[in-house]
Structure formats: structure tokens, C-alpha cells
N, C-alpha and C positions, 0 to 999 in steps of 0.2 A: 841599810836595807839591801843594797847591792851585794854585800857580803852574804847576807842570808839567802838571797836568790841564787847566788853562785854556789853556795854550799848545798842548797836543796837540789840544784841542777846536777851537781857532781854526785850527790847521794843517789839520785834517780838513775844516773848513768851507770854507776857502780852496781846498783841493785839490778838493773836491767841486764847488765853484762853477767852478773852472778846467776840470774835466773836463766839466761841463755846457756851458760856453761852447765848449769844443773840439768836443763832439758837435754843437752847434748850427752851428758854423762848418763842420764836416766835412759835415753833411747839406746845408747850404746850398751848399757847394762841389760836392757830388755832384749836386745838382739842376742847378746851373749847367753842369756838364760834360755831363750827360745832355741838357739842352736844346740845348747847342751842337752835340753830336753829331747830334741829330735835325735841327737846322737844316742842317748840312752835308750829311747824307744826303738831305734833302728838296731841297736845291739841286741836287745831282747828278742826282737822278731828274727834276726839272723841266727841267734843261738837256738831258738826254738825250731827253726827250719833244719839246722844242722843236727840237732838232737833227734828230730823225727826221721831224718834221712838215714842216719847211722844207727837207729834203733836204741838210742840212749834214753828214750822217754819212759822205759819200763825199768824199774829197779828189780833186780833178781831177788825174789822172795825166798826166805828161808823156810817157808811153810811146806809141809810134806805132801801137798796135793797140786794137781795141775788140771786146768779146765780143758776138756777134750772137745766139747761142742755144746751148743745151746740152740734151742728152737723157741721162738716166740709163739705162744698159743692164744694170746689175748692181750688186752690192755694190762700192762705191768705183770704179766704172767708168763713164766718160762719153764721149759724143761731143760735141765742142764745135766751133762755127763761130766763127772770129775774123776780123776784117777788118784787113788790113794794107795800107795804101795803097789801091789799086784792085783788090785781090784778096781773095777769101775762102779761108781754109784750114780744112779739116776735120781736127780732131785727135782721136786716141784718148787719153784720159787715165786712168791708173791711179795708185795710190800709188807704184809703182816707176818708171814712165816715162811720157813723152809721145811719141806717134808721129804723124807726119804721114800722113794717109790719102789726101787728095786736095786739089787747089786748083782754083779756078775764078774767072772774072771776077766783079767785084762785081755783086750782084743788087739789085733794088729790094726793100726790106724791106716785108713785109706786116704790117698791124696788125689787131687784133681776133681773132675766133675762127678765121678762115681761116688765120691765121699758123701754128697748130699743125698743121693738116691739110696745108698746103702744105709746111711744113718737113719733116714726116715723109715725105711723098711724095718730096720732093727728096732726103732722106737715104737713102731706100730705093734710088732710082735711082743715087745716088752710090756706095753700097755695091756695087750690082750691077756698075757700071763698074769699081770697084776690084778686085773679085774676078775679073772677066773679064780685067783687065790682068795679074793675078798668074798666071792659068792659062796 
């Protein structure tokens, strides 16, 4: 009987020591996984900041057009001016369709605060011409 108790006691001690070692290994592994995850997330955030700062967030498109400007005129409705070759095209854009409103020869682009004023004046005159054509 003493041998049995001694063997059971030894088995319990070994099992407790193995469980303790497993807990230590598991918590060490959990810490390592957490630190690795934080490193990967930090790298992703850092790369996105660098790409945004240096303008690498836009891929140069091989498409033959360029967006000149856009004005929101309602929920999910816009007027856009795109440049295709030597021509500017005014488009009406909604979630359901894209409509060509008018086209005109390429203009000099205006920079700075005058750009918004001139664009809105031009857009107003283009819309008046469009409505006059339809009538």
C-alpha cells in the first residue's frame, strides 16, 4: 500500500509539474503571438501612412481620361468634368446611370481659390446652354 501511495504521489507531482510547464509554455506562446500580431498591424499602419504621405496610394491608370473636377448636387448625384484627349466632357453621375451633358474644347485649368468660383460659373453657363438646346 505504501508503494501505491508513493507512486500516486510521484505521479501527481510529475503531472502538476508538467501542467505548470505547459501553462508557462502556453502563456509564453500567447505573448509571442500577441506581439507578432501587434508588429504586423503596426507595419500595416506604418506602410499606409508612408504610402499616403508620398502619394503612392494611387496607381497610375493607363486609361485615356482624367477627372478635372466634380460637384455634388444631391444625394449620390454629381456633375463631373473629365478630360479625354483635347476635349472636356461634362457628365451627370447617379448610382443608376452616367449621362453626357455637354462637351467642349480643353480649357486651361485654374488653380487656387478662383478655381471653385470659375468652375461653378462655367458649370452654370454650360447647364443653361444644355437646357436651351433641349427646349
